[in-house]
mmCIF file of the N, C-alpha and C atoms, coordinates in Angstrom:
data_MODEL
# 
_entry.id   MODEL 
# 
loop_
_atom_site.group_PDB 
_atom_site.id 
_atom_site.type_symbol 
_atom_site.label_atom_id 
_atom_site.label_alt_id 
_atom_site.label_comp_id 
_atom_site.label_asym_id 
_atom_site.label_entity_id 
_atom_site.label_seq_id 
_atom_site.pdbx_PDB_ins_code 
_atom_site.Cartn_x 
_atom_site.Cartn_y 
_atom_site.Cartn_z 
_atom_site.occupancy 
_atom_site.B_iso_or_equiv 
_atom_site.pdbx_formal_charge 
_atom_site.auth_seq_id 
_atom_site.auth_comp_id 
_atom_site.auth_asym_id 
_atom_site.auth_atom_id 
_atom_site.pdbx_PDB_model_num 
ATOM 1   N N  . MET A 1 1  ? -12.799 18.254  5.706   1.00 0.00 ? 1  MET A N  1 
ATOM 2   C CA . MET A 1 1  ? -11.925 18.161  6.855   1.00 0.00 ? 1  MET A CA 1 
ATOM 3   C C  . MET A 1 1  ? -11.323 16.766  6.881   1.00 0.00 ? 1  MET A C  1 
ATOM 4   N N  . GLY A 1 2  ? -10.032 16.690  6.903   1.00 0.00 ? 2  GLY A N  1 
ATOM 5   C CA . GLY A 1 2  ? -9.360  15.400  6.904   1.00 0.00 ? 2  GLY A CA 1 
ATOM 6   C C  . GLY A 1 2  ? -8.023  15.498  7.602   1.00 0.00 ? 2  GLY A C  1 
ATOM 7   N N  . ILE A 1 3  ? -7.320  14.404  7.584   1.00 0.00 ? 3  ILE A N  1 
ATOM 8   C CA . ILE A 1 3  ? -6.008  14.349  8.214   1.00 0.00 ? 3  ILE A CA 1 
ATOM 9   C C  . ILE A 1 3  ? -4.970  14.765  7.179   1.00 0.00 ? 3  ILE A C  1 
ATOM 10  N N  . ASP A 1 4  ? -4.211  15.799  7.482   1.00 0.00 ? 4  ASP A N  1 
ATOM 11  C CA . ASP A 1 4  ? -3.168  16.250  6.562   1.00 0.00 ? 4  ASP A CA 1 
ATOM 12  C C  . ASP A 1 4  ? -1.825  15.595  6.835   1.00 0.00 ? 4  ASP A C  1 
ATOM 13  N N  . SER A 1 5  ? -1.565  15.252  8.082   1.00 0.00 ? 5  SER A N  1 
ATOM 14  C CA . SER A 1 5  ? -0.318  14.576  8.415   1.00 0.00 ? 5  SER A CA 1 
ATOM 15  C C  . SER A 1 5  ? -0.638  13.333  9.235   1.00 0.00 ? 5  SER A C  1 
ATOM 16  N N  . PRO A 1 6  ? 0.087   12.241  9.000   1.00 0.00 ? 6  PRO A N  1 
ATOM 17  C CA . PRO A 1 6  ? -0.208  10.989  9.707   1.00 0.00 ? 6  PRO A CA 1 
ATOM 18  C C  . PRO A 1 6  ? 0.123   11.074  11.191  1.00 0.00 ? 6  PRO A C  1 
ATOM 19  N N  . LYS A 1 7  ? -0.629  10.308  11.977  1.00 0.00 ? 7  LYS A N  1 
ATOM 20  C CA . LYS A 1 7  ? -0.394  10.219  13.417  1.00 0.00 ? 7  LYS A CA 1 
ATOM 21  C C  . LYS A 1 7  ? 0.320   8.904   13.700  1.00 0.00 ? 7  LYS A C  1 
ATOM 22  N N  . ASP A 1 8  ? 1.421   8.959   14.423  1.00 0.00 ? 8  ASP A N  1 
ATOM 23  C CA . ASP A 1 8  ? 2.188   7.760   14.735  1.00 0.00 ? 8  ASP A CA 1 
ATOM 24  C C  . ASP A 1 8  ? 1.966   7.382   16.195  1.00 0.00 ? 8  ASP A C  1 
ATOM 25  N N  . GLY A 1 9  ? 0.763   6.898   16.506  1.00 0.00 ? 9  GLY A N  1 
ATOM 26  C CA . GLY A 1 9  ? 0.426   6.486   17.867  1.00 0.00 ? 9  GLY A CA 1 
ATOM 27  C C  . GLY A 1 9  ? 0.680   5.009   18.069  1.00 0.00 ? 9  GLY A C  1 
ATOM 28  N N  . ALA A 1 10 ? 0.073   4.462   19.106  1.00 0.00 ? 10 ALA A N  1 
ATOM 29  C CA . ALA A 1 10 ? 0.224   3.034   19.406  1.00 0.00 ? 10 ALA A CA 1 
ATOM 30  C C  . ALA A 1 10 ? -0.420  2.198   18.303  1.00 0.00 ? 10 ALA A C  1 
ATOM 31  N N  . ALA A 1 11 ? 0.258   1.135   17.901  1.00 0.00 ? 11 ALA A N  1 
ATOM 32  C CA . ALA A 1 11 ? -0.241  0.275   16.822  1.00 0.00 ? 11 ALA A CA 1 
ATOM 33  C C  . ALA A 1 11 ? -1.563  -0.368  17.205  1.00 0.00 ? 11 ALA A C  1 
ATOM 34  N N  . GLY A 1 12 ? -2.491  -0.416  16.257  1.00 0.00 ? 12 GLY A N  1 
ATOM 35  C CA . GLY A 1 12 ? -3.780  -1.062  16.476  1.00 0.00 ? 12 GLY A CA 1 
ATOM 36  C C  . GLY A 1 12 ? -4.798  -0.189  17.169  1.00 0.00 ? 12 GLY A C  1 
ATOM 37  N N  . THR A 1 13 ? -4.496  1.074   17.367  1.00 0.00 ? 13 THR A N  1 
ATOM 38  C CA . THR A 1 13 ? -5.445  1.988   18.003  1.00 0.00 ? 13 THR A CA 1 
ATOM 39  C C  . THR A 1 13 ? -5.826  3.077   17.019  1.00 0.00 ? 13 THR A C  1 
ATOM 40  N N  . THR A 1 14 ? -6.820  3.874   17.388  1.00 0.00 ? 14 THR A N  1 
ATOM 41  C CA . THR A 1 14 ? -7.212  4.987   16.525  1.00 0.00 ? 14 THR A CA 1 
ATOM 42  C C  . THR A 1 14 ? -6.229  6.142   16.618  1.00 0.00 ? 14 THR A C  1 
ATOM 43  N N  . ASN A 1 15 ? -5.242  6.034   17.509  1.00 0.00 ? 15 ASN A N  1 
ATOM 44  C CA . ASN A 1 15 ? -4.206  7.064   17.613  1.00 0.00 ? 15 ASN A CA 1 
ATOM 45  C C  . ASN A 1 15 ? -3.157  6.933   16.521  1.00 0.00 ? 15 ASN A C  1 
ATOM 46  N N  . GLN A 1 16 ? -3.174  5.824   15.775  1.00 0.00 ? 16 GLN A N  1 
ATOM 47  C CA . GLN A 1 16 ? -2.205  5.617   14.707  1.00 0.00 ? 16 GLN A CA 1 
ATOM 48  C C  . GLN A 1 16 ? -2.921  5.638   13.365  1.00 0.00 ? 16 GLN A C  1 
ATOM 49  N N  . SER A 1 17 ? -2.356  6.343   12.412  1.00 0.00 ? 17 SER A N  1 
ATOM 50  C CA . SER A 1 17 ? -2.900  6.358   11.059  1.00 0.00 ? 17 SER A CA 1 
ATOM 51  C C  . SER A 1 17 ? -2.591  5.028   10.380  1.00 0.00 ? 17 SER A C  1 
ATOM 52  N N  . PRO A 1 18 ? -3.409  4.633   9.393   1.00 0.00 ? 18 PRO A N  1 
ATOM 53  C CA . PRO A 1 18 ? -3.126  3.378   8.682   1.00 0.00 ? 18 PRO A CA 1 
ATOM 54  C C  . PRO A 1 18 ? -1.870  3.511   7.821   1.00 0.00 ? 18 PRO A C  1 
ATOM 55  N N  . ARG A 1 19 ? -1.275  2.371   7.506   1.00 0.00 ? 19 ARG A N  1 
ATOM 56  C CA . ARG A 1 19 ? -0.086  2.350   6.644   1.00 0.00 ? 19 ARG A CA 1 
ATOM 57  C C  . ARG A 1 19 ? -0.514  2.074   5.207   1.00 0.00 ? 19 ARG A C  1 
ATOM 58  N N  . TRP A 1 20 ? 0.129   2.745   4.261   1.00 0.00 ? 20 TRP A N  1 
ATOM 59  C CA . TRP A 1 20 ? -0.172  2.581   2.843   1.00 0.00 ? 20 TRP A CA 1 
ATOM 60  C C  . TRP A 1 20 ? 0.784   1.572   2.250   1.00 0.00 ? 20 TRP A C  1 
ATOM 61  N N  . GLU A 1 21 ? 0.248   0.460   1.737   1.00 0.00 ? 21 GLU A N  1 
ATOM 62  C CA . GLU A 1 21 ? 1.075   -0.606  1.171   1.00 0.00 ? 21 GLU A CA 1 
ATOM 63  C C  . GLU A 1 21 ? 1.131   -0.548  -0.350  1.00 0.00 ? 21 GLU A C  1 
ATOM 64  N N  . GLY A 1 22 ? 0.462   0.406   -0.944  1.00 0.00 ? 22 GLY A N  1 
ATOM 65  C CA . GLY A 1 22 ? 0.436   0.513   -2.396  1.00 0.00 ? 22 GLY A CA 1 
ATOM 66  C C  . GLY A 1 22 ? 1.585   1.357   -2.930  1.00 0.00 ? 22 GLY A C  1 
ATOM 67  N N  . PRO A 1 23 ? 1.526   1.692   -4.218  1.00 0.00 ? 23 PRO A N  1 
ATOM 68  C CA . PRO A 1 23 ? 2.574   2.515   -4.824  1.00 0.00 ? 23 PRO A CA 1 
ATOM 69  C C  . PRO A 1 23 ? 2.655   3.886   -4.154  1.00 0.00 ? 23 PRO A C  1 
ATOM 70  N N  . LEU A 1 24 ? 3.849   4.385   -3.945  1.00 0.00 ? 24 LEU A N  1 
ATOM 71  C CA . LEU A 1 24 ? 4.021   5.663   -3.259  1.00 0.00 ? 24 LEU A CA 1 
ATOM 72  C C  . LEU A 1 24 ? 3.379   6.820   -4.002  1.00 0.00 ? 24 LEU A C  1 
ATOM 73  N N  . GLU A 1 25 ? 3.349   6.763   -5.337  1.00 0.00 ? 25 GLU A N  1 
ATOM 74  C CA . GLU A 1 25 ? 2.766   7.867   -6.100  1.00 0.00 ? 25 GLU A CA 1 
ATOM 75  C C  . GLU A 1 25 ? 1.250   7.970   -5.901  1.00 0.00 ? 25 GLU A C  1 
ATOM 76  N N  . ASN A 1 26 ? 0.618   6.932   -5.380  1.00 0.00 ? 26 ASN A N  1 
ATOM 77  C CA . ASN A 1 26 ? -0.825  6.945   -5.134  1.00 0.00 ? 26 ASN A CA 1 
ATOM 78  C C  . ASN A 1 26 ? -1.175  7.087   -3.658  1.00 0.00 ? 26 ASN A C  1 
ATOM 79  N N  . LYS A 1 27 ? -0.180  7.336   -2.790  1.00 0.00 ? 27 LYS A N  1 
ATOM 80  C CA . LYS A 1 27 ? -0.417  7.377   -1.340  1.00 0.00 ? 27 LYS A CA 1 
ATOM 81  C C  . LYS A 1 27 ? -1.285  8.573   -0.975  1.00 0.00 ? 27 LYS A C  1 
ATOM 82  N N  . PRO A 1 28 ? -2.451  8.334   -0.346  1.00 0.00 ? 28 PRO A N  1 
ATOM 83  C CA . PRO A 1 28 ? -3.283  9.450   0.105   1.00 0.00 ? 28 PRO A CA 1 
ATOM 84  C C  . PRO A 1 28 ? -2.623  10.173  1.277   1.00 0.00 ? 28 PRO A C  1 
ATOM 85  N N  . ARG A 1 29 ? -2.939  11.445  1.434   1.00 0.00 ? 29 ARG A N  1 
ATOM 86  C CA . ARG A 1 29 ? -2.377  12.170  2.573   1.00 0.00 ? 29 ARG A CA 1 
ATOM 87  C C  . ARG A 1 29 ? -2.959  11.611  3.864   1.00 0.00 ? 29 ARG A C  1 
ATOM 88  N N  . GLY A 1 30 ? -2.202  11.657  4.905   1.00 0.00 ? 30 GLY A N  1 
ATOM 89  C CA . GLY A 1 30 ? -2.659  11.153  6.188   1.00 0.00 ? 30 GLY A CA 1 
ATOM 90  C C  . GLY A 1 30 ? -2.313  9.699   6.446   1.00 0.00 ? 30 GLY A C  1 
ATOM 91  N N  . TYR A 1 31 ? -1.702  9.017   5.480   1.00 0.00 ? 31 TYR A N  1 
ATOM 92  C CA . TYR A 1 31 ? -1.299  7.619   5.669   1.00 0.00 ? 31 TYR A CA 1 
ATOM 93  C C  . TYR A 1 31 ? 0.179   7.559   6.031   1.00 0.00 ? 31 TYR A C  1 
ATOM 94  N N  . LEU A 1 32 ? 0.543   6.624   6.883   1.00 0.00 ? 32 LEU A N  1 
ATOM 95  C CA . LEU A 1 32 ? 1.948   6.377   7.188   1.00 0.00 ? 32 LEU A CA 1 
ATOM 96  C C  . LEU A 1 32 ? 2.566   5.554   6.063   1.00 0.00 ? 32 LEU A C  1 
ATOM 97  N N  . PRO A 1 33 ? 3.859   5.689   5.818   1.00 0.00 ? 33 PRO A N  1 
ATOM 98  C CA . PRO A 1 33 ? 4.493   4.839   4.810   1.00 0.00 ? 33 PRO A CA 1 
ATOM 99  C C  . PRO A 1 33 ? 4.561   3.391   5.281   1.00 0.00 ? 33 PRO A C  1 
ATOM 100 N N  . ALA A 1 34 ? 4.736   2.493   4.345   1.00 0.00 ? 34 ALA A N  1 
ATOM 101 C CA . ALA A 1 34 ? 4.842   1.068   4.674   1.00 0.00 ? 34 ALA A CA 1 
ATOM 102 C C  . ALA A 1 34 ? 6.110   0.809   5.474   1.00 0.00 ? 34 ALA A C  1 
ATOM 103 N N  . LYS A 1 35 ? 6.085   -0.225  6.326   1.00 0.00 ? 35 LYS A N  1 
ATOM 104 C CA . LYS A 1 35 ? 7.279   -0.578  7.101   1.00 0.00 ? 35 LYS A CA 1 
ATOM 105 C C  . LYS A 1 35 ? 8.323   -1.253  6.219   1.00 0.00 ? 35 LYS A C  1 
ATOM 106 N N  . ASP A 1 36 ? 7.885   -1.904  5.148   1.00 0.00 ? 36 ASP A N  1 
ATOM 107 C CA . ASP A 1 36 ? 8.804   -2.539  4.211   1.00 0.00 ? 36 ASP A CA 1 
ATOM 108 C C  . ASP A 1 36 ? 8.711   -1.804  2.875   1.00 0.00 ? 36 ASP A C  1 
ATOM 109 N N  . ASP A 1 37 ? 9.411   -2.276  1.875   1.00 0.00 ? 37 ASP A N  1 
ATOM 110 C CA . ASP A 1 37 ? 9.352   -1.683  0.541   1.00 0.00 ? 37 ASP A CA 1 
ATOM 111 C C  . ASP A 1 37 ? 8.414   -2.530  -0.310  1.00 0.00 ? 37 ASP A C  1 
ATOM 112 N N  . PRO A 1 38 ? 7.160   -2.085  -0.524  1.00 0.00 ? 38 PRO A N  1 
ATOM 113 C CA . PRO A 1 38 ? 6.204   -2.906  -1.263  1.00 0.00 ? 38 PRO A CA 1 
ATOM 114 C C  . PRO A 1 38 ? 6.572   -3.116  -2.734  1.00 0.00 ? 38 PRO A C  1 
ATOM 115 N N  . ASP A 1 39 ? 7.514   -2.322  -3.255  1.00 0.00 ? 39 ASP A N  1 
ATOM 116 C CA . ASP A 1 39 ? 7.934   -2.510  -4.641  1.00 0.00 ? 39 ASP A CA 1 
ATOM 117 C C  . ASP A 1 39 ? 8.891   -3.689  -4.795  1.00 0.00 ? 39 ASP A C  1 
ATOM 118 N N  . THR A 1 40 ? 9.575   -4.081  -3.722  1.00 0.00 ? 40 THR A N  1 
ATOM 119 C CA . THR A 1 40 ? 10.541  -5.173  -3.825  1.00 0.00 ? 40 THR A CA 1 
ATOM 120 C C  . THR A 1 40 ? 10.242  -6.349  -2.906  1.00 0.00 ? 40 THR A C  1 
ATOM 121 N N  . GLU A 1 41 ? 9.590   -6.128  -1.765  1.00 0.00 ? 41 GLU A N  1 
ATOM 122 C CA . GLU A 1 41 ? 9.313   -7.207  -0.819  1.00 0.00 ? 41 GLU A CA 1 
ATOM 123 C C  . GLU A 1 41 ? 7.922   -7.782  -1.054  1.00 0.00 ? 41 GLU A C  1 
ATOM 124 N N  . GLU A 1 42 ? 7.804   -9.095  -0.968  1.00 0.00 ? 42 GLU A N  1 
ATOM 125 C CA . GLU A 1 42 ? 6.534   -9.768  -1.241  1.00 0.00 ? 42 GLU A CA 1 
ATOM 126 C C  . GLU A 1 42 ? 5.528   -9.532  -0.126  1.00 0.00 ? 42 GLU A C  1 
ATOM 127 N N  . ASP A 1 43 ? 4.250   -9.469  -0.522  1.00 0.00 ? 43 ASP A N  1 
ATOM 128 C CA . ASP A 1 43 ? 3.182   -9.364  0.464   1.00 0.00 ? 43 ASP A CA 1 
ATOM 129 C C  . ASP A 1 43 ? 2.724   -10.761 0.865   1.00 0.00 ? 43 ASP A C  1 
ATOM 130 N N  . ALA A 1 44 ? 1.606   -10.862 1.562   1.00 0.00 ? 44 ALA A N  1 
ATOM 131 C CA . ALA A 1 44 ? 1.123   -12.154 2.053   1.00 0.00 ? 44 ALA A CA 1 
ATOM 132 C C  . ALA A 1 44 ? 0.764   -13.112 0.917   1.00 0.00 ? 44 ALA A C  1 
ATOM 133 N N  . VAL A 1 45 ? 0.416   -12.578 -0.240  1.00 0.00 ? 45 VAL A N  1 
ATOM 134 C CA . VAL A 1 45 ? 0.043   -13.403 -1.388  1.00 0.00 ? 45 VAL A CA 1 
ATOM 135 C C  . VAL A 1 45 ? 1.273   -13.798 -2.200  1.00 0.00 ? 45 VAL A C  1 
ATOM 136 N N  . GLY A 1 46 ? 2.402   -13.164 -1.922  1.00 0.00 ? 46 GLY A N  1 
ATOM 137 C CA . GLY A 1 46 ? 3.624   -13.460 -2.654  1.00 0.00 ? 46 GLY A CA 1 
ATOM 138 C C  . GLY A 1 46 ? 3.857   -12.548 -3.836  1.00 0.00 ? 46 GLY A C  1 
ATOM 139 N N  . GLU A 1 47 ? 3.150   -11.417 -3.900  1.00 0.00 ? 47 GLU A N  1 
ATOM 140 C CA . GLU A 1 47 ? 3.299   -10.468 -4.990  1.00 0.00 ? 47 GLU A CA 1 
ATOM 141 C C  . GLU A 1 47 ? 4.051   -9.228  -4.518  1.00 0.00 ? 47 GLU A C  1 
ATOM 142 N N  . THR A 1 48 ? 4.643   -8.532  -5.470  1.00 0.00 ? 48 THR A N  1 
ATOM 143 C CA . THR A 1 48 ? 5.220   -7.217  -5.208  1.00 0.00 ? 48 THR A CA 1 
ATOM 144 C C  . THR A 1 48 ? 4.495   -6.215  -6.088  1.00 0.00 ? 48 THR A C  1 
ATOM 145 N N  . ASN A 1 49 ? 4.629   -4.925  -5.786  1.00 0.00 ? 49 ASN A N  1 
ATOM 146 C CA . ASN A 1 49 ? 4.019   -3.913  -6.645  1.00 0.00 ? 49 ASN A CA 1 
ATOM 147 C C  . ASN A 1 49 ? 4.689   -3.875  -8.009  1.00 0.00 ? 49 ASN A C  1 
ATOM 148 N N  . ALA A 1 50 ? 5.966   -4.221  -8.059  1.00 0.00 ? 50 ALA A N  1 
ATOM 149 C CA . ALA A 1 50 ? 6.702   -4.180  -9.314  1.00 0.00 ? 50 ALA A CA 1 
ATOM 150 C C  . ALA A 1 50 ? 6.366   -5.362  -10.222 1.00 0.00 ? 50 ALA A C  1 
ATOM 151 N N  . ASP A 1 51 ? 5.993   -6.504  -9.652  1.00 0.00 ? 51 ASP A N  1 
ATOM 152 C CA . ASP A 1 51 ? 5.731   -7.704  -10.445 1.00 0.00 ? 51 ASP A CA 1 
ATOM 153 C C  . ASP A 1 51 ? 4.516   -8.462  -9.902  1.00 0.00 ? 51 ASP A C  1 
ATOM 154 N N  . PRO A 1 52 ? 3.293   -7.939  -10.122 1.00 0.00 ? 52 PRO A N  1 
ATOM 155 C CA . PRO A 1 52 ? 2.113   -8.655  -9.638  1.00 0.00 ? 52 PRO A CA 1 
ATOM 156 C C  . PRO A 1 52 ? 1.847   -9.909  -10.471 1.00 0.00 ? 52 PRO A C  1 
ATOM 157 N N  . VAL A 1 53 ? 1.301   -10.926 -9.855  1.00 0.00 ? 53 VAL A N  1 
ATOM 158 C CA . VAL A 1 53 ? 0.985   -12.175 -10.540 1.00 0.00 ? 53 VAL A CA 1 
ATOM 159 C C  . VAL A 1 53 ? -0.364  -12.018 -11.233 1.00 0.00 ? 53 VAL A C  1 
ATOM 160 N N  . LYS A 1 54 ? -0.397  -12.346 -12.525 1.00 0.00 ? 54 LYS A N  1 
ATOM 161 C CA . LYS A 1 54 ? -1.638  -12.269 -13.300 1.00 0.00 ? 54 LYS A CA 1 
ATOM 162 C C  . LYS A 1 54 ? -1.875  -13.626 -13.935 1.00 0.00 ? 54 LYS A C  1 
ATOM 163 N N  . ARG A 1 55 ? -2.859  -14.341 -13.430 1.00 0.00 ? 55 ARG A N  1 
ATOM 164 C CA . ARG A 1 55 ? -3.133  -15.694 -13.922 1.00 0.00 ? 55 ARG A CA 1 
ATOM 165 C C  . ARG A 1 55 ? -4.359  -15.758 -14.824 1.00 0.00 ? 55 ARG A C  1 
ATOM 166 N N  . LYS A 1 56 ? -5.325  -14.860 -14.596 1.00 0.00 ? 56 LYS A N  1 
ATOM 167 C CA . LYS A 1 56 ? -6.569  -14.878 -15.358 1.00 0.00 ? 56 LYS A CA 1 
ATOM 168 C C  . LYS A 1 56 ? -6.711  -13.570 -16.127 1.00 0.00 ? 56 LYS A C  1 
ATOM 169 N N  . VAL A 1 57 ? -7.593  -13.563 -17.104 1.00 0.00 ? 57 VAL A N  1 
ATOM 170 C CA . VAL A 1 57 ? -7.843  -12.357 -17.878 1.00 0.00 ? 57 VAL A CA 1 
ATOM 171 C C  . VAL A 1 57 ? -8.365  -11.246 -16.975 1.00 0.00 ? 57 VAL A C  1 
ATOM 172 N N  . THR A 1 58 ? -9.163  -11.593 -15.970 1.00 0.00 ? 58 THR A N  1 
ATOM 173 C CA . THR A 1 58 ? -9.711  -10.577 -15.072 1.00 0.00 ? 58 THR A CA 1 
ATOM 174 C C  . THR A 1 58 ? -8.641  -9.947  -14.188 1.00 0.00 ? 58 THR A C  1 
ATOM 175 N N  . ASP A 1 59 ? -7.481  -10.567 -14.062 1.00 0.00 ? 59 ASP A N  1 
ATOM 176 C CA . ASP A 1 59 ? -6.386  -9.992  -13.290 1.00 0.00 ? 59 ASP A CA 1 
ATOM 177 C C  . ASP A 1 59 ? -5.685  -8.855  -14.034 1.00 0.00 ? 59 ASP A C  1 
ATOM 178 N N  . ALA A 1 60 ? -5.970  -8.692  -15.305 1.00 0.00 ? 60 ALA A N  1 
ATOM 179 C CA . ALA A 1 60 ? -5.301  -7.676  -16.108 1.00 0.00 ? 60 ALA A CA 1 
ATOM 180 C C  . ALA A 1 60 ? -5.594  -6.268  -15.612 1.00 0.00 ? 60 ALA A C  1 
ATOM 181 N N  . MET A 1 61 ? -6.700  -6.066  -14.940 1.00 0.00 ? 61 MET A N  1 
ATOM 182 C CA . MET A 1 61 ? -7.063  -4.740  -14.457 1.00 0.00 ? 61 MET A CA 1 
ATOM 183 C C  . MET A 1 61 ? -6.470  -4.441  -13.079 1.00 0.00 ? 61 MET A C  1 
ATOM 184 N N  . LYS A 1 62 ? -5.637  -5.320  -12.541 1.00 0.00 ? 62 LYS A N  1 
ATOM 185 C CA . LYS A 1 62 ? -5.084  -5.127  -11.202 1.00 0.00 ? 62 LYS A CA 1 
ATOM 186 C C  . LYS A 1 62 ? -4.127  -3.945  -11.126 1.00 0.00 ? 62 LYS A C  1 
ATOM 187 N N  . THR A 1 63 ? -3.344  -3.711  -12.167 1.00 0.00 ? 63 THR A N  1 
ATOM 188 C CA . THR A 1 63 ? -2.381  -2.615  -12.151 1.00 0.00 ? 63 THR A CA 1 
ATOM 189 C C  . THR A 1 63 ? -2.464  -1.849  -13.456 1.00 0.00 ? 63 THR A C  1 
ATOM 190 N N  . LYS A 1 64 ? -2.042  -0.602  -13.422 1.00 0.00 ? 64 LYS A N  1 
ATOM 191 C CA . LYS A 1 64 ? -2.026  0.224   -14.625 1.00 0.00 ? 64 LYS A CA 1 
ATOM 192 C C  . LYS A 1 64 ? -0.681  0.098   -15.326 1.00 0.00 ? 64 LYS A C  1 
ATOM 193 N N  . GLY A 1 65 ? -0.661  0.313   -16.608 1.00 0.00 ? 65 GLY A N  1 
ATOM 194 C CA . GLY A 1 65 ? 0.581   0.390   -17.348 1.00 0.00 ? 65 GLY A CA 1 
ATOM 195 C C  . GLY A 1 65 ? 1.216   -0.930  -17.738 1.00 0.00 ? 65 GLY A C  1 
ATOM 196 N N  . ASP A 1 66 ? 0.598   -2.039  -17.457 1.00 0.00 ? 66 ASP A N  1 
ATOM 197 C CA . ASP A 1 66 ? 1.173   -3.341  -17.825 1.00 0.00 ? 66 ASP A CA 1 
ATOM 198 C C  . ASP A 1 66 ? 0.587   -3.836  -19.124 1.00 0.00 ? 66 ASP A C  1 
# 
């Protein structure tokens, strides 16, 4: 039993479903879409989904296909 469609209630309450900031192809059902475009707009760290920053060898596992 789960949420099949997202709930758009008041922000910060349990009446609102969480927003998915990851790639759209991996969005679980029941999540609201992001307010911005995570593929082109930078997040708090300054990365985008299209161009993540990889500084260390351990960062190589952050995204698939790179």
